[in-house]
Structure formats: structure tokens, C-alpha cells
C-alpha positions as CSV (number, residue, x, y, z in Angstrom):
1,M,-29.9,-31.3,-50.3
2,R,-31.8,-28.2,-49.2
3,L,-30.9,-24.6,-48.5
4,Y,-33.0,-22.2,-46.4
5,I,-33.2,-18.7,-47.8
6,P,-35.5,-15.7,-47.2
7,E,-38.8,-16.3,-48.8
8,N,-38.9,-12.9,-50.5
9,L,-35.5,-13.3,-52.1
10,D,-35.6,-13.8,-55.9
11,I,-32.1,-14.7,-56.8
12,D,-32.8,-15.0,-60.5
13,Q,-34.2,-11.4,-60.6
14,I,-31.2,-10.1,-58.5
15,V,-28.7,-11.8,-60.9
16,Y,-30.6,-10.4,-63.9
17,D,-30.6,-6.9,-62.5
18,Y,-27.0,-7.0,-61.2
19,P,-25.1,-9.6,-63.3
20,P,-22.1,-11.0,-61.4
21,N,-18.9,-10.1,-63.3
22,F,-16.3,-12.3,-61.6
23,K,-14.9,-15.0,-63.8
24,K,-15.6,-18.2,-61.8
25,Y,-19.3,-17.4,-61.3
26,K,-20.7,-19.1,-64.4
27,H,-24.4,-19.0,-63.3
28,K,-23.6,-21.0,-60.1
29,R,-26.5,-19.4,-58.1
30,D,-26.5,-22.3,-55.6
31,K,-23.2,-21.0,-54.2
32,L,-24.6,-17.6,-53.8
33,L,-27.6,-19.0,-52.0
34,Y,-25.4,-21.2,-49.8
35,V,-23.6,-18.2,-48.4
36,I,-27.0,-16.7,-47.5
37,H,-28.2,-20.0,-46.2
38,L,-25.3,-20.3,-43.7
39,I,-26.6,-17.2,-41.8
40,N,-29.6,-19.3,-40.8
41,A,-28.1,-22.8,-40.9
42,L,-25.2,-22.2,-38.5
43,T,-27.6,-21.5,-35.6
44,L,-28.8,-25.2,-35.9
45,Y,-25.5,-26.3,-34.5
46,N,-25.4,-23.6,-31.8
47,K,-28.7,-21.8,-31.0
48,D,-26.9,-19.3,-28.8
49,L,-25.6,-17.7,-32.0
50,M,-29.0,-16.1,-32.3
51,Y,-28.0,-13.8,-29.4
52,D,-25.4,-12.3,-31.7
53,D,-26.5,-9.5,-34.1
54,F,-24.0,-10.9,-36.7
55,V,-23.3,-14.7,-37.2
56,S,-19.6,-15.4,-37.4
57,I,-18.7,-17.5,-40.4
58,S,-15.2,-18.8,-40.7
59,A,-13.3,-18.4,-43.9
60,K,-12.5,-22.1,-44.0
61,I,-16.2,-23.0,-44.2
62,L,-16.6,-20.8,-47.2
63,Q,-13.3,-21.7,-48.8
64,D,-14.1,-25.4,-48.6
65,K,-17.1,-24.8,-50.9
66,T,-15.7,-22.2,-53.3
67,S,-12.1,-21.0,-53.7
68,N,-13.2,-17.5,-54.7
69,Y,-15.6,-17.0,-51.8
70,K,-14.5,-13.4,-51.3
71,E,-16.0,-12.5,-54.7
72,Y,-19.3,-14.1,-53.7
73,L,-19.3,-12.1,-50.4
74,N,-18.4,-8.9,-52.2
75,Y,-21.2,-9.4,-54.7
76,L,-23.8,-10.2,-52.0
77,I,-22.7,-7.3,-49.7
78,N,-21.8,-4.5,-52.1
79,V,-23.7,-5.2,-55.3
80,A,-26.8,-7.2,-54.5
81,K,-27.2,-5.7,-50.9
82,V,-28.5,-9.0,-49.5
83,I,-26.2,-9.4,-46.6
84,E,-24.0,-7.1,-44.5
85,T,-20.9,-7.6,-42.3
86,D,-19.5,-6.3,-39.1
87,N,-16.0,-6.4,-40.6
88,Q,-14.6,-7.6,-37.3
89,Y,-12.0,-10.3,-37.4
90,F,-9.6,-11.3,-34.7
91,V,-7.0,-14.0,-35.4
92,G,-7.7,-17.2,-33.5
93,S,-10.8,-15.9,-31.7
94,K,-13.4,-14.3,-34.0
95,S,-14.4,-14.7,-37.7
96,K,-16.2,-12.0,-39.6
97,G,-19.9,-11.7,-38.8
98,F,-22.7,-11.6,-41.3
99,R,-26.4,-10.9,-41.2
100,L,-29.2,-10.4,-43.8
101,T,-30.0,-6.8,-44.6
102,E,-33.3,-5.6,-43.1
103,K,-35.3,-6.3,-46.3
104,Y,-34.5,-10.0,-46.1
105,R,-35.0,-10.6,-42.4
106,C,-38.2,-12.7,-42.9
107,E,-39.4,-16.2,-42.9
108,V,-37.3,-18.8,-44.8
109,A,-38.2,-20.8,-47.8
110,I,-36.7,-24.0,-49.1
111,H,-34.4,-24.1,-52.1
112,T,-33.2,-27.4,-53.6
113,I,-29.7,-27.5,-54.9
114,S,-29.6,-28.3,-58.6
115,E,-25.8,-27.9,-59.4
116,Q,-24.5,-31.5,-59.1
117,T,-20.8,-30.7,-58.4
118,F,-21.8,-28.4,-55.6
119,Y,-24.3,-31.0,-54.3
120,R,-21.6,-33.7,-54.2
121,K,-19.3,-31.3,-52.2
122,L,-22.0,-30.7,-49.6
123,K,-22.7,-34.5,-49.5
124,V,-19.0,-35.2,-48.6
125,E,-19.3,-32.6,-45.8
126,R,-22.4,-34.4,-44.5
127,N,-20.7,-37.8,-44.6
128,N,-17.7,-36.4,-42.7
129,R,-20.1,-35.1,-40.0
130,I,-21.6,-38.6,-39.7
131,A,-18.2,-40.2,-39.5
132,S,-17.3,-37.8,-36.6
133,V,-20.0,-39.4,-34.4
134,K,-19.5,-43.1,-35.1
135,H,-17.9,-43.7,-31.8
136,L,-20.9,-42.1,-30.0
137,N,-23.4,-44.9,-30.6
138,Y,-24.9,-44.5,-27.1
139,L,-26.0,-41.0,-28.3
140,T,-26.6,-41.6,-32.0
141,K,-28.7,-44.8,-31.5
142,W,-31.8,-42.6,-30.7
143,F,-31.6,-41.4,-34.3
144,D,-31.7,-45.0,-35.7
145,E,-35.3,-45.1,-34.6
146,K,-37.9,-43.3,-36.7
147,L,-38.5,-39.8,-35.2
148,E,-41.7,-38.1,-36.2
149,I,-42.9,-34.5,-35.6
150,D,-46.3,-32.9,-36.0
151,I,-45.0,-30.2,-38.3
152,D,-48.4,-28.7,-39.0
153,Y,-48.9,-28.1,-35.3
154,V,-45.4,-26.7,-34.9
155,N,-45.9,-24.2,-37.8
156,K,-49.2,-23.0,-36.4
157,F,-47.6,-22.5,-33.0
158,L,-44.7,-20.6,-34.5
159,S,-47.0,-18.3,-36.5
160,V,-49.0,-17.4,-33.4
161,E,-45.9,-17.0,-31.2
162,Y,-44.2,-14.7,-33.8
163,V,-47.2,-12.4,-34.0
164,L,-47.2,-12.1,-30.2
165,K,-43.5,-11.5,-29.9
166,K,-42.5,-9.4,-32.9
167,D,-43.6,-6.0,-31.5
168,N,-43.3,-6.8,-27.8
169,K,-39.6,-6.9,-26.8
170,S,-40.5,-7.8,-23.2
171,L,-41.3,-11.3,-24.5
172,W,-38.0,-11.7,-26.4
173,Q,-35.6,-14.3,-25.0
174,S,-32.6,-12.5,-23.4
175,K,-29.4,-13.0,-21.5
176,K,-26.9,-10.8,-19.7
177,V,-23.4,-10.7,-21.1
178,N,-20.3,-9.3,-19.4
179,N,-18.5,-7.4,-22.2
180,Y,-15.1,-6.3,-20.9
181,G,-16.6,-5.3,-17.5
182,K,-19.8,-3.8,-18.9
183,V,-23.0,-5.8,-18.6
184,E,-25.3,-5.8,-21.6
185,V,-28.4,-7.6,-22.4
186,K,-28.6,-9.5,-25.7
187,Y,-31.8,-10.7,-27.3
188,K,-32.9,-13.4,-29.7
189,R,-35.0,-11.8,-32.5
190,P,-38.4,-13.5,-32.9
191,I,-37.9,-14.0,-36.7
192,D,-34.6,-15.8,-36.0
193,Q,-36.3,-18.0,-33.4
194,L,-39.1,-18.8,-35.9
195,N,-36.7,-19.7,-38.6
196,H,-34.5,-21.8,-36.4
197,A,-37.5,-23.8,-35.2
198,K,-39.0,-24.1,-38.6
199,I,-35.8,-25.5,-40.1
200,S,-35.3,-27.9,-37.2
201,A,-38.9,-29.2,-37.5
202,E,-38.6,-29.6,-41.3
203,K,-35.4,-31.6,-41.1
204,I,-36.8,-33.9,-38.4
205,S,-39.9,-34.5,-40.6
206,R,-37.6,-35.7,-43.4
207,Q,-35.3,-37.6,-41.0
208,D,-32.5,-35.4,-42.2
209,Y,-30.3,-35.6,-39.1
210,Y,-27.3,-33.4,-38.5
211,L,-25.1,-35.1,-36.0
212,L,-21.7,-33.5,-35.1
213,H,-19.0,-34.0,-32.5
214,D,-17.2,-30.8,-31.8
215,D,-13.6,-31.7,-31.1
216,N,-12.9,-28.2,-29.7
217,V,-15.3,-28.2,-26.8
218,Y,-16.3,-31.9,-26.9
219,R,-20.0,-31.3,-27.3
220,F,-22.4,-33.4,-29.3
221,H,-24.7,-31.4,-31.6
222,S,-27.9,-32.8,-33.1
223,N,-31.3,-31.8,-34.3
224,L,-32.7,-32.6,-30.8
225,T,-30.0,-31.1,-28.6
226,N,-30.1,-27.7,-30.4
227,M,-33.9,-27.7,-30.9
228,R,-36.0,-25.4,-28.7
229,S,-37.5,-27.4,-25.9
230,V,-41.0,-26.2,-26.7
231,I,-40.7,-27.5,-30.2
232,R,-39.1,-30.8,-29.0
233,N,-42.4,-31.6,-27.3
234,A,-43.9,-32.2,-30.8
235,V,-41.4,-35.0,-31.5
236,T,-42.3,-38.6,-31.0
237,K,-40.5,-41.9,-31.7
238,N,-42.3,-44.5,-33.8
């Protein structure tokens, strides 16, 4: 089980410099990293989330992993200064949004979970997602075949694309949104697009498929459906 966190984030140094003082922490750094990971990972299920400055994360997602999630959030926001929040919450319509602080808005690196209890909890979640799509064999059958991706080619492309886009906003992907009668333009930040594509490609290369049936809007989410089309061109079926 892998987490995707900023490559310049040294969690051991942060914890050493600012020791967490809440009782249930007990050196469970994987839980701290999981909260950070979610900011990048949730866009895998809905790439349109990259248009939002803050990624909404429901309390239920966090509470399912750790009962004292508020203490983890407080530590990461107010002590470690790794993430920040919009503090906007509307019952039934919007969860609080989170984003990385500017220092940590960079390319992601892979972290392998070592805490076994937490690993098993995430594995149960993954198995539940798999169970949610068992009745969709006509869609999931494509993942029974071995999918391959030229990950070296993808990473080279992403590096070149990022250099071209990062300082040229005219190249950023955008869309117009009607916000209470006022039309505004939203953009996908190049670093978010790079990380989204990098994680997608890395998961395909390991045949780590995330398949989910959303009961709310009846949509099927997968590595392929939420992958950027330009990256999907590097996928082949063996």
C-alpha cells in the first residue's frame, strides 16, 4: 500500500522539530502522511477536483481511518504548517477544503505504509471498493487483462509539459463556472496535473487498479476513466 506525498516533505524531521503531543499519536506517522496523501489522491477519483483551490475531504473519510482525526488536522495545519484549510463547511453540500501550503506544492514521492494495523484498515477499504463494482463486469473485465504503460515515456513527457506550463498561465487548462450569477474562470495548476498523471501512471504500471461505483451519481470511476487522455495514449493491453 502506497501513499503519495510531497517529495520535499521530511516527516521524521518535522515530528522531531515539533513533537505531536496528543495522546493517541504514538509515532503513527503513516496516519499523518495519509491525511496529506488524500489531497493528491482524491483527484484520482474525480479529476475535476483539480479546478478547486482546496480539495474537499469529508469527515467520514478521515474518521474511518482514525477516530481523533481532528488532532491530526490541527497538528498539520497549526503546528507543522504542512496543510491549510478554507474552513468552509455546509451541512449536506460541502466538506471542509484542504490544500498543501506553498512550500509543499511540488512533485510527489512514494511512501510505503509500514504500520500494519493501519495497512489492514486501508486494505479493507480497497476490498470494499472492489466489491462495489462486482455487478459491473462489462466494465471491469478490461482490467482483468494485463494493462501496461510506458512509464518512462510518460514521466519524460510530464517533465517537459510542466516546464512549458508552469510560468505560462495561457497554457493552463481552464473552465468557466457560474458562481451565484457571477462567471469566473477556474484553472488546473500544472503541478497538480503533473502529480495526478504521475500517480495514475505509477498505479497502472503496478496493476494497482482503483475501481469504484459511485452510488450517488451512478458513475464508474477507474484508473482509465479519470486518467488524462494524453496519458491514456501510453497505455496498452498485453
